[in-house]
N, C-alpha and C positions, 0 to 999 in steps of 0.2 A: 504493499500500500504505501506508494510513493506519493508524489504531490498531486496527482490526479487520481490513482485507483482507490483514494478513500469514498469517492462518491459510489462507486461499483459496490464496495463493501456495505456501504450505508443501504443501498438497494437491497443488499442480501441478508439485512437483519441486523447489522453493526449496532446501530442505535437501539435496538430493542433488546439485543443481547447484554450491552453494556448499560443500559437504562439513561440513556442521554436523553434529558428532556431540556426544554426551554432553549437556551443558548449554547449549549455545551458541544453539541456538534461543530456550531460555527466557530467556537473557541478552539475546538481540534484542529479544523481548519486553518485559523490565522495563526495560531502559536507556531506552526511550520516556518512561516516568514520572518518570525522575529530574528532567530539567530541567522536566517538566511541574508538578511539585510545588515545586521550588526557585525557579522565576521567575513564580510566580503572582501573589505580591504586588509585585515590581517591575514586572511588566506593568501592574497594574492603576495603579500610580502614573504609569508613562509614558502610559498612556491618559489619564490627567488632565493631564500636561504637554502632550502633542499632542493635536491634535483626533482625535476618534473616526475620522472618515472617513480621516485620514491613517494613524491606526496600523492600523486593521483591514484596510485595503488592502494596506498593507504586510505585514503578518502573513500574510493570504490569498495574497498574489502569492509570498512566501518559501515558504510551505507548499506552493504548488503547483509551485514550482520545486523543492524537494526530494523531493517526491514523483515529479515526473519523472526526477530524477537516480537515484533509488532505482531505477529499472527498468534502468538500466544499471551496476548495482553487479556486479562480478566477484569480492568477496573478503569474507570475514566482517569485517574491520576496516571495510570501505565500508559494509557492511550497519549496522553499529553506528553507524558516524558518521551516516549518514543518519536511521538511528530517532532518535539524540540530537536532531539539527537538527529533526524533525518535531515531537518533542515540545516543543522550545523556542518554534517559531513556533505551534505550536496552543496555547499557554500564553495568547496574547493573545485569541484568536479568541472562545471563551465569555464571558469576562467582558465583553468588548467589545460583543458582540450582545446579552447581557442588558442593559447599561448603556444602550444604543440603544432597546431594547423600553421600557425603563423610562423614558426621557426621553418617548419618544412618547405613552404612557399618561399622564404627568404634565401635558401640554400641553392 
């Protein structure tokens, strides 16, 4: 359940299973973007400090692990935590991929 797939999970009963009422589902959607926006610049700095292959592979591995763990969530707080960390680890992937593509075209 990455950025988009939470809507599919909601259709298949996420809100009912986790008893999400009121704005809880919307909060789970929005909390993804908080670390995504806050850590974009620090992630770009770390991308330069570490090699791109190290930074990208670490971000992709952790994103996959958190996505896997999100499937085992049993509470609203667990959903919020996993959504937060999904946003945190996805922060490094798009700038890193664009950086690598840019380097390939400059050579």
